[in-house]
N, C-alpha and C positions, 0 to 999 in steps of 0.2 A: 531824626525825624525824616526817614526816607520817603514816606508817603506825602509829606506836606500837611499831615493832619495830626494835631496834638491829641493822641489817643486817650490820655488821662483826662484832659479837659472834656473831650467828647463823651467819655464814660460818665463823668459827673453830670453833664447836661442830659444825657439819656436817662440816667437814674432819676433826675428831677422831672422827667416827663416830656422833655423836648423831643421833637421829631428830627430825624437826620437832616431833612431839608429846611429846617428852621434857619432864620438869619443868624442865630448864635453858633450853630454848628457848621452850616454851609457845605453839606455834602449833597450835591444834586446828581440826578441821573443814577439812581441806585441800581438800575438794571445791570450795570456792568461793575458794580462794587463787590469785591470778594475779600473777606478778611480771613486770615488763617491765624489762629491763636493756639500756641502750644504752651501747656502748663506742665512743668515737671516738678516732682517732689523728691526729696531725699530722705530716706529712712535713717535717722541718726544712729540707730542701733547697728545697722548694716554698714555704716560709713567708717566704722572703726577698723 
């Protein structure tokens, strides 16, 4: 947890409708918040 934010817990709360600055999530000052998410996939047919 490099950011100090539990991203899995945060995703669950956001999916439940909580705002990022809620007391459950505690991410304040969103003006300077930047998230970079990279998703990669592997084609199992090409992996052989």
